[in-house]
C-alpha positions in Angstrom: 107.5 71.4 99.0 104.6 73.7 98.3 101.2 72.4 99.2 99.5 70.8 96.1 95.9 71.5 95.8 94.2 68.8 93.7 91.2 69.6 91.4 89.6 66.3 90.6 87.4 65.8 87.6 84.1 64.0 88.0 84.5 60.6 86.3 81.3 59.8 84.6 82.4 56.8 82.6 85.1 54.4 83.9 85.5 52.6 80.6 83.9 54.4 77.7 84.6 51.6 75.2 82.9 49.0 77.4 79.6 51.0 77.5 77.1 52.2 75.0 78.9 55.4 74.2 80.9 56.3 71.2 84.4 57.6 71.3 83.3 60.9 69.6 80.9 61.4 72.5 83.7 60.7 75.0 85.9 63.1 73.2 83.3 65.9 73.4 82.6 65.2 77.0 86.2 65.2 78.1 87.0 68.3 76.1 84.1 70.2 77.7 85.0 69.0 81.2 88.6 70.2 80.7 87.7 73.7 79.6 85.0 74.1 82.3 87.1 72.9 85.2 90.4 74.4 84.4 89.9 78.1 83.7 92.4 79.6 81.3 93.3 83.2 81.6 94.8 85.4 78.9 96.3 88.9 79.3 96.5 91.7 76.7 98.6 94.7 77.6 98.8 97.9 75.5 101.3 100.7 76.0 101.2 104.4 75.1 104.1 104.2 72.7 106.4 101.7 71.0 109.7 103.1 72.4 110.9 105.3 75.2 113.7 107.5 76.4 115.3 106.9 79.8 113.4 108.9 82.4 110.1 108.7 80.6 107.1 106.8 81.8 105.7 103.7 80.3 101.9 103.9 80.6 100.0 100.7 80.1 96.6 99.1 80.5 95.7 95.4 81.0 92.8 93.3 79.7 92.3 90.0 81.4 90.2 87.7 79.2 88.9 84.2 79.1 91.0 82.2 76.6 87.9 80.5 75.2 85.8 83.4 74.1 88.2 86.3 74.5 85.8 88.2 76.7 86.8 90.2 79.8 87.1 87.8 82.7 86.3 88.8 86.3 88.5 86.0 87.9 91.9 87.1 89.2 92.0 90.5 90.8 95.8 91.2 90.6 98.1 91.3 87.6 101.9 91.2 87.9 103.9 93.3 85.4 107.6 93.2 84.8 110.2 95.0 82.7 113.0 92.6 81.6 116.2 93.5 79.8 118.0 91.5 77.0 119.9 89.4 79.5 116.7 88.4 81.2 117.3 90.6 84.2 114.2 91.9 85.9 114.5 95.7 86.0 111.1 96.8 87.3 108.1 95.0 88.9 104.7 96.1 90.0 101.3 94.8 91.0 98.1 96.1 89.4 94.6 95.9 90.8 92.1 94.4 88.3 88.4 95.3 88.3 86.1 93.3 86.1 89.1 92.2 84.0 90.6 95.6 83.6 93.6 97.4 85.1 96.0 100.3 84.4 99.4 101.5 85.6 102.9 102.8 84.7 106.6 102.3 85.0 109.0 105.2 85.5 112.2 104.4 83.7 115.3 105.1 85.7 117.8 107.6 84.2 120.6 105.0 84.3 118.8 102.3 82.3 120.8 100.9 79.4 119.8 101.4 75.8 118.4 98.3 74.2 115.3 96.1 73.6 113.3 95.2 76.6 110.3 92.8 77.3 107.2 93.7 79.2 105.8 90.6 80.8 102.3 90.3 82.4 100.6 87.4 84.2 98.4 86.5 87.2 99.0 84.3 90.2 96.7 81.6 88.7 98.7 81.7 85.4 101.8 80.6 87.3 100.3 77.1 87.5 100.8 76.7 83.7 103.7 77.1 81.3 105.2 80.6 81.6 105.4 80.9 77.8 101.7 81.7 77.9 102.3 84.9 79.9 101.9 88.1 77.9 105.1 89.4 76.4 105.8 92.5 74.4 109.0 94.0 73.1 109.8 97.7 73.5 112.8 99.9 72.7 114.5 102.2 75.3 117.1 104.8 74.3 119.6 106.4 76.7 122.1 108.9 75.2 124.3 108.7 78.3 124.6 104.9 78.3 125.5 102.2 75.8 123.4 99.3 74.8 123.0 96.7 77.5 122.0 94.0 75.0 124.3 91.0 74.2 125.5 91.0 70.6 125.7 87.5 69.1 128.9 87.2 67.1 128.5 83.6 66.0 128.0 83.9 62.2 127.7 80.1 61.8 124.7 79.6 64.1 122.4 78.8 61.2 119.3 76.5 61.5 117.0 74.9 59.0 113.6 73.4 59.7 111.5 71.6 57.2 108.0 70.1 57.1 105.6 68.9 54.4 102.1 68.7 53.1 101.1 65.9 50.9 98.6 65.8 48.0 97.9 63.1 45.4 100.7 64.1 43.1 103.0 66.5 44.9 104.7 67.3 48.2 104.8 70.9 49.5 108.0 71.5 51.5 107.9 74.4 54.0 111.2 75.7 55.3 112.3 78.1 58.0 115.8 79.5 58.1 117.1 81.2 61.2 120.5 82.7 62.1 121.3 83.1 65.8 117.6 82.3 66.5 116.4 85.1 64.3 114.8 85.1 60.7 117.5 85.0 58.0 117.1 86.0 54.4 119.1 83.7 52.1 119.2 81.3 49.2 119.3 77.5 49.1 119.0 74.5 46.8 118.2 70.8 46.9 120.6 68.3 45.1 120.2 64.6 44.4 122.8 61.7 44.8 124.3 62.7 41.4 124.7 66.3 42.7 122.1 67.6 40.3 120.2 70.6 41.5 116.5 69.6 41.7 115.1 72.9 43.0 116.3 76.3 44.1 114.6 78.3 46.8 114.8 81.6 48.6 113.6 82.6 52.1 111.8 85.9 52.6 112.6 88.6 55.2 110.8 86.5 57.8 113.1 83.5 57.1 110.2 81.5 55.6 109.2 79.9 52.3 108.2 76.7 50.5 108.8 74.7 47.3 107.2 71.7 45.6 108.5 68.2 44.9 107.0 65.3 43.1 105.5 62.5 45.2 106.3 58.8 45.0 110.1 59.4 44.7 112.9 58.4 47.0 114.6 61.4 48.6 116.6 59.5 51.1 120.0 60.5 49.6 119.1 64.1 48.7 121.0 67.0 50.3 119.5 70.4 51.0 122.0 73.3 51.3 121.7 76.8 52.7 124.0 79.7 51.8 125.4 81.3 55.0 127.1 84.5 53.8 129.7 83.0 51.4 129.8 79.5 52.8 127.4 76.6 52.0 125.9 74.6 54.9 124.5 71.2 53.8 121.8 69.2 55.6 120.5 65.7 55.1 117.1 66.2 53.5 115.5 63.0 54.8 116.6 63.7 58.4 115.2 67.2 58.3 111.8 66.7 56.8 108.8 65.6 58.8 106.6 63.2 56.9 104.1 62.7 59.7 101.7 65.5 58.8 98.6 64.0 57.5 96.6 67.2 57.2 96.8 69.9 54.4 94.8 73.1 54.5 93.5 75.5 51.9 91.7 78.6 53.2 89.3 80.9 51.4 86.0 81.8 52.9 86.1 78.4 54.6 88.7 75.8 55.5 89.1 72.8 53.2 91.0 70.0 54.8 92.7 67.2 52.9 93.5 64.1 55.0 96.4 62.0 53.6 95.9 58.7 55.3 98.4 57.0 53.1 101.2 57.7 55.6 99.1 56.4 58.5 100.1 52.8 59.1 97.1 52.0 61.2 93.7 51.5 59.5 90.3 51.9 61.1 88.2 54.9 62.2 89.7 58.3 62.7 88.3 61.3 64.5 88.7 64.8 63.2 88.4 67.6 65.8 88.5 71.3 64.8 88.3 74.1 67.4 89.3 77.7 67.9 90.2 79.0 71.4 88.4 75.9 72.9 85.2 76.6 70.8 84.4 73.5 68.8 83.9 74.0 65.1 83.9 70.5 63.7 83.8 67.0 65.2 83.6 64.2 62.7 84.2 60.5 62.4 86.2 59.4 59.4 85.1 56.0 58.2 86.9 55.6 54.9 90.4 54.2 54.5 90.9 56.2 51.3 94.3 57.8 50.7 93.0 61.4 50.4 89.8 62.7 52.0 88.5 66.3 51.6 86.5 67.8 54.4 84.9 71.3 54.6 85.1 73.2 57.9 83.0 76.4 58.1 84.7 79.4 59.7 82.0 82.0 59.7 81.7 81.9 63.5 85.5 82.2 64.1 86.6 85.5 65.5 89.8 84.6 67.2 92.0 84.0 64.1 93.6 80.7 65.0 92.1 77.3 64.3 93.5 73.9 65.6 92.9 70.6 63.7 93.5 67.3 65.4 93.3 63.8 64.0 93.0 60.9 66.5 92.6 57.2 66.1 90.5 54.7 68.0 93.3 54.1 70.5 93.0 57.7 71.8 96.2 58.5 70.0 96.9 61.8 68.3 98.2 60.9 64.9 98.4 64.4 63.3 97.8 68.0 64.3 97.9 71.2 62.5 96.9 74.9 63.0 96.1 77.7 60.7 95.6 81.5 61.0 92.8 83.1 59.2 92.4 86.8 58.6 89.5 88.1 60.7 86.6 89.5 58.9 85.5 91.5 61.9 85.7 95.2 61.5 86.0 97.5 64.5 83.3 99.9 63.4 85.1 102.6 65.3 85.7 106.0 63.7 88.2 108.6 64.9 87.9 112.1 63.6 89.6 115.3 64.8 88.0 118.7 64.5 91.0 119.8 62.5 94.0 118.3 60.6 96.5 120.9 61.6 96.8 122.7 64.9 98.8 125.5 66.5 100.8 125.2 69.7 98.7 124.9 72.8 95.5 124.6 70.8 92.5 122.6 71.9 92.0 119.3 70.1 88.6 117.6 69.9 88.6 114.0 68.9 85.3 112.5 68.0 85.2 108.8 68.6 82.1 107.0 67.3 81.1 103.4 67.9 79.0 102.3 65.0 78.7 98.8 66.5 75.9 97.4 68.5 78.4 96.2 71.1 80.1 98.3 73.8 83.9 98.3 74.0 86.8 99.3 76.2 89.7 101.0 74.6 93.0 102.7 75.3 94.0 105.7 73.3 97.3 107.4 72.9 98.5 110.4 70.9 102.3 110.6 70.5 104.8 112.4 68.3 106.1 110.6 65.2 109.9 110.8 64.8 112.6 108.7 63.2 112.7 106.5 66.2 109.2 105.2 65.8 107.8 106.2 62.4 108.3 102.7 61.0 107.7 100.8 64.2 104.3 100.4 65.8 103.3 97.0 67.2 99.6 96.2 67.4 100.1 94.2 70.6 96.5 93.1 70.9 96.4 91.5 67.4 99.8 89.9 68.0 98.8 88.6 71.3 95.8 86.9 69.9 98.2 84.6 67.9 100.9 84.5 70.6 98.4 83.3 73.2 98.3 80.0 71.3 101.9 80.1 69.8 104.2 82.0 72.1 107.3 80.8 70.4 106.2 82.1 67.0 108.4 84.9 65.7 106.1 87.6 64.5 108.0 90.2 62.5 106.6 93.4 60.9 104.6 93.2 57.7 104.0 89.4 57.9 101.2 88.3 55.6 98.6 85.6 56.4 100.6 83.2 54.3 103.8 84.0 56.2 102.1 83.4 59.5 100.6 80.0 58.3 104.0 79.0 57.0 105.5 79.8 60.4 102.8 77.8 62.2 103.9 74.6 60.5 106.9 74.7 62.8 105.2 75.6 66.0 103.7 73.0 68.4 100.4 74.0 69.9 100.7 73.1 73.6 97.8 74.8 75.3 96.8 71.3 76.2 97.5 67.7 75.2 94.9 65.2 74.2 96.5 62.6 76.4 96.0 65.0 79.3 92.4 65.6 78.4 91.4 62.0 77.8 93.4 60.1 80.4 94.4 62.5 83.2 92.0 62.5 86.1 93.4 65.4 88.3 95.5 68.5 88.0 98.1 69.7 90.4 97.5 73.3 91.4 100.1 75.1 93.5 99.0 78.7 93.1 95.5 79.7 94.1 93.7 82.4 92.1 93.6 85.7 93.8 89.9 86.3 93.7 89.9 89.5 95.8 93.3 90.5 97.3 97.0 89.7 96.9 98.2 86.5 98.7 101.5 86.7 100.5 103.1 83.4 101.3 106.0 82.7 103.6 108.1 79.6 104.5 108.3 78.6 108.1 111.3 76.5 109.3 112.4 75.1 112.7 115.4 77.2 113.7 117.1 74.2 115.4 116.6 71.5 112.7 116.0 73.6 109.6 113.0 71.5 108.7 109.7 72.9 107.4 107.4 73.5 110.3 103.6 72.8 110.4 100.8 74.4 112.3 102.9 77.3 113.6 101.0 80.5 114.4 102.3 83.4 112.3 101.6 87.1 112.3 102.0 89.6 109.5 101.9 93.3 110.6 102.1 96.6 108.8 103.0 99.2 111.5 101.6 102.6 110.9 99.2 105.1 112.5 96.4 102.9 111.1 98.2 99.5 111.3 97.0 96.2 109.7 97.6 92.8 111.1 97.0 89.3 109.8 97.1 85.9 111.6 97.5 82.5 109.9 99.0 79.0 110.5 101.6 77.2 108.4 100.3 74.1 106.5 101.9 70.6 106.3 104.5 71.9 103.8 105.6 74.7 106.1 103.9 77.4 104.0 101.7 80.1 105.5 99.4 82.3 103.5 98.0 85.8 104.2 95.3 87.6 102.1 96.2 91.3 102.2 93.7 94.1 101.9 94.1 97.7 100.7 97.9 98.1 100.8 99.2 100.6 98.2 102.8 101.4 97.5 105.8 100.2 99.5 105.2 99.8 103.3 107.2 98.3 106.1 106.1 94.8 107.1 106.9 92.5 110.0 106.6 88.7 109.9 106.9 86.7 113.1 106.0 83.4 114.6 104.6 82.6 118.1 105.2 79.4 120.0 103.9 79.0 123.6 106.5 76.2 124.1 109.3 78.7 123.4 110.5 76.8 120.3 112.2 79.1 117.8 111.2 79.3 114.2 112.5 81.2 111.1 110.0 82.7 108.7 110.8 84.1 105.3 108.5 85.8 102.8 108.2 84.6 99.2 108.1 86.8 96.2 104.7 86.7 94.5 106.4 87.3 91.1 107.3 84.4 88.8 110.7 82.8 89.3 110.7 81.5 85.8 112.8 83.3 83.2 111.0 84.6 80.0 110.2 81.8 77.6 112.2 83.3 74.8 114.8 85.9 74.3 114.3 89.2 72.5 113.8 88.7 68.8 114.5 92.1 67.3 118.0 93.4 67.1 118.5 96.7 68.8 119.7 99.2 66.2 121.4 102.3 67.4 119.7 105.2 65.6 121.7 107.2 63.2 119.4 110.2 63.7 121.2 111.9 66.6 119.0 114.9 66.3 115.8 113.0 67.0 117.4 111.2 69.9 118.8 114.4 71.4 115.5 116.2 71.0 113.6 113.4 72.8 116.1 113.4 75.6 115.8 117.2 76.0 112.0 117.1 75.9 112.0 114.4 78.6 114.3 116.5 80.9 112.1 119.6 80.4 108.9 117.7 81.1 110.4 116.1 84.2 111.1 119.5 85.7 108.0 121.5 84.6 105.2 119.1 83.8 105.2 115.6 85.3 103.8 115.0 88.8 106.6 114.0 91.2 105.0 111.4 93.5 102.3 108.8 93.6 99.4 109.9 95.8 99.0 107.3 98.6 95.4 106.7 99.6 94.4 107.2 103.2 94.5 103.9 105.1 91.5 102.7 107.1 91.7 104.3 110.5 89.6 101.5 112.2 91.6 98.7 113.7 90.7 95.1 112.9 89.1 94.7 116.4 86.8 97.7 115.8 86.1 100.4 118.4 88.2 99.8 121.6 86.5 99.3 125.0 89.0 101.7 126.5 91.1 104.4 125.0 93.9 106.0 127.1 95.7 109.1 125.8 98.8 109.2 127.9 99.3 112.9 127.5 96.2 113.3 129.6 98.0 111.9 132.6 101.1 112.6 134.6 104.0 111.0 132.8 106.0 108.3 134.6 109.4 107.0 133.9 108.4 103.4 133.2 105.6 101.9 131.2 104.8 99.6 134.1 104.0 102.6 136.3 101.7 104.1 133.6 99.7 100.8 133.4 99.5 100.4 137.1 98.4 103.9 137.8 96.1 104.8 134.9 94.9 101.6 133.1 92.4 99.7 135.2 91.7 97.1 132.5 95.3 95.9 132.3 97.9 94.6 134.7 101.6 93.6 134.8 102.3 90.3 136.6 105.4 88.1 137.2 105.8 84.4 136.8 109.1 82.4 137.1 111.1 85.6 137.0 109.4 86.9 133.8 106.9 89.7 133.5 103.7 89.3 131.5 100.6 91.2 130.7 97.0 90.3 131.6 93.8 92.1 130.6 90.5 92.3 132.5 87.7 90.1 131.3 84.7 92.3 132.1 82.2 89.6 131.2 83.5 87.3 133.9 84.6 90.2 136.2 88.2 89.1 136.6 91.6 89.1 134.9 91.5 86.8 131.9 93.4 83.5 132.1 94.0 83.5 128.3 97.0 85.2 126.9 96.3 88.7 125.5 97.4 90.0 122.2 99.7 92.9 123.0 100.9 95.1 120.1 103.0 98.2 119.4 101.6 100.1 116.3 99.9 96.8 115.3 103.0 94.6 115.7 102.6 91.8 118.3 105.0 91.9 121.2 105.4 88.5 122.9 108.2 89.4 125.3 106.6 91.8 127.9 110.0 92.8 129.2 111.1 94.3 125.9 108.0 96.5 125.8 108.1 97.4 129.5 111.7 98.7 129.0 110.6 100.9 126.1 110.5 104.7 126.7 106.8 105.5 127.7 107.3 109.1 126.4 107.2 107.7 122.9 103.8 106.2 123.4 100.8 108.4 122.5 97.9 106.2 123.4 96.7 102.7 124.4 93.7 100.9 123.0 92.1 98.1 125.0 89.6 95.3 124.2 88.6 93.9 127.6 86.9 90.7 126.6 87.9 87.5 124.9 88.7 88.1 121.3 88.6 85.5 118.5 91.1 86.1 115.7 91.2 83.5 113.0 91.4 80.1 114.8 93.1 81.7 117.9 91.5 83.0 121.1 93.0 85.9 123.0 92.2 87.2 126.5 91.8 90.7 125.3 93.8 93.1 123.1 96.2 95.9 124.0 97.6 98.1 121.2 100.1 100.8 122.2 100.5 103.6 119.6 103.5 105.8 119.0 103.1 109.3 117.8 104.2 108.6 114.2 103.1 105.0 114.0 106.6 103.9 113.1 107.4 101.9 116.3 109.3 104.9 117.7 112.7 103.3 117.5 111.6 100.0 119.3 114.3 97.4 119.0 113.7 94.8 116.3 113.1 91.4 118.0 115.0 88.2 117.2 111.9 86.5 115.9 111.0 89.3 113.5 111.5 89.3 109.8 111.3 92.9 108.6 110.9 93.6 104.9 109.5 96.1 102.4 106.1 94.9 101.1 105.2 96.3 97.7 101.4 96.6 97.5 99.2 97.7 94.7 100.5 100.4 92.5 98.5 103.5 93.5 96.3 104.9 90.7 97.8 107.8 88.9 96.0 109.7 86.1 97.9 110.9 83.1 98.6 114.7 83.3 97.6 116.9 80.5 97.8 120.7 80.9 94.8 123.0 80.2 95.4 126.1 78.1 91.9 127.3 77.9 92.6 130.4 80.0 94.6 133.3 78.5 97.1 133.4 81.3 98.0 129.7 81.0 98.2 130.0 77.2 100.6 132.9 77.4 102.7 131.2 80.2 106.4 131.1 79.6 106.5 127.7 81.3 107.8 125.3 78.6 105.8 122.4 77.4 107.5 119.9 75.1 105.4 116.8 75.7 105.7 114.3 72.9 102.9 112.3 74.4 99.9 114.6 74.2 97.3 112.3 75.5 96.9 108.8 77.1 93.6 107.3 78.4 93.7 103.6 79.2 90.0 103.1 79.7 87.6 104.8 77.2 84.3 103.0 77.4 82.4 103.3 74.1 78.7 102.7 74.3 77.0 101.1 71.3 76.0 103.4 68.5 77.2 106.5 70.3 79.7 109.2 69.8 82.1 110.5 72.5 84.3 113.6 72.4 87.8 113.6 73.9 89.6 116.9 74.4 93.2 117.8 75.2 95.7 120.5 74.2 98.7 120.4 72.0 102.1 121.2 73.4 104.9 123.5 72.1 106.4 120.6 70.1 106.0 120.9 66.4 105.5 117.5 64.9 103.1 115.0 63.3 101.2 112.9 65.9 99.9 109.4 65.7 96.5 108.5 67.3 96.2 104.9 68.2 93.0 103.3 69.7 93.1 99.6 70.6 91.1 97.3 72.9 88.3 94.8 73.0 84.6 95.0 72.7 82.3 93.1 75.1 81.9 90.3 72.6 85.7 89.6 72.7 86.5 91.2 69.3 89.7 93.0 68.9 89.4 96.7 68.0 92.3 98.7 66.5 92.1 102.0 64.7 94.6 104.8 63.9 94.6 108.4 62.8 96.9 111.4 62.6 97.2 115.1 63.3 99.9 117.7 63.0 101.1 120.6 65.1 102.7 123.5 63.3 
């Protein structure tokens, strides 16, 4: 089992009811303790376009925010991004470095990817401690003219579901309904009949599968039947079994929230406690003294900027007796203006976008300019606005053109589970398995005894990245057989070697664990993938992609130069073997030319020893001997290695403290290419590809300001003219962004979206045309 790290809350009151403190004070105290001690992260991710062609790049940026105030959060430093297909297969994965809550990257879509709908998922290591349904998820479309759709087509036409819930007033009952077919919104008709088969009410769902109707209160509906038309068949449901009568809260929203509490259906009398909050920010905390059937309460929402409000009603026994949530349309305006210097442009003409921030608050935005065609003209998800709701209700089905009323109808059927009141009021500790990555990625590995297969504790483990400038890490396994390494400055895919060391000679097996979540996405793709009937647009996009891949796009990621200084700093001795007469064996080289090192023999086995200059003798402690940064514990295997492949030797000729271990010096043999020079893989090695941070790559946009470039015959059919993931807009200032149009004649959409420093969502669009 993985080690469980326990975060224990400070218990201030052992029995709140036995002391001079009210329950409402306890409620406030516990709530504030919970949100302070257990940081909740939220991710927004924006992409450059809503859909893609196989072979194109998906450019994205990431905002990591605090769930409570929606402000950028400098907590985790690594985000994990995945592309998942309709069958929940992970197609692509990458790690993105976060700085001050912000990161950026890209996926290059393979040419053989299936057509279909895909999910982009994003999360942090810390977020893996909580339900994976709170990871960021966004749907995108991918088209491939050479491959069929890879999505599963559901053929079960009878998979129809009906959900009902109610709101009660003094003289009526409002019945909300949700009708889904194959787990997706379904537009259809229905009716309610009594025990005499008389039709009491008819209803119709909208395009989002939602709706409501009214019934009179104080009537017995136990034998009524509700029916839904599924194509030409009628599917009946027991009305009384479907409806939920336990909702004691009804809501009307205008400029404020008016709550009506229906205590008639609450069998327990006594005090009740109303708690209203938005993203952990308390709006209203009130004691309800009356035992009246209907109580009206006003809840101001002028300070709410995060759209979703949660209302809880608890009794004196710390029991949640009713809960409801509502969505309000934000009154916040972005105060961002986008203006282009022209409306219409020629090919390869310079575009100047003037972006003005009329707000007093700075903001960080992404901006994309992409061609509008039949594949995307009616489809553009505002992922940040959607994510604001989905961060509370990840199961909610958000479909295009949903109104505020539609969203609130849908929220009646969603359980808000960011926390539970029982957990807040009664739980004293929380089990945390995944530490936050405050600075660098954490690689974990499982260590097992090779003979018994049991998890092994306190085993010395090494992680090495062989290269011309190698990196090495040392750690010990914990009581659960898990070893952790914090890895610095590794970009792209690099060879890695894991191994254990046991002075007793006991054999161990070590296996790296993936840092990516093992949980499948919390929900399947909602939108049906529709094959486009516009073959011309699809063919044009595919041809544009192929031309751009040949003439325009950069081919490779630039890999940053690694730190050339080893972890032990400047060596005491540096021996370049080409400066000496070459011998046939490495032992001869060491004996003749390396005064600070010797080869000795004990019980038929050779071993290395290094001079301890401080004590003026050979060290009695074992040295750390490496080849290109990989520890070598069997001296014979290195002494049998071809010395002509070794370029140099670095020596530390004093005791060296590395982690909790002490070494009698260090010897690092370096090959010419830093790739171990064909050295044979040892039995205790686990060799694997380590995928580090995605190297930073800037979006490429050609410059046609010179006459020669403008007249170049090199084709340019970019349908994405511009992408910038991190435009920082200062308060009350204007900023100019310039780029050039391509040879593609089209209308182009300009989309700017992001967050300001106060946590408000910013979203603005504009348009230009190339003729």
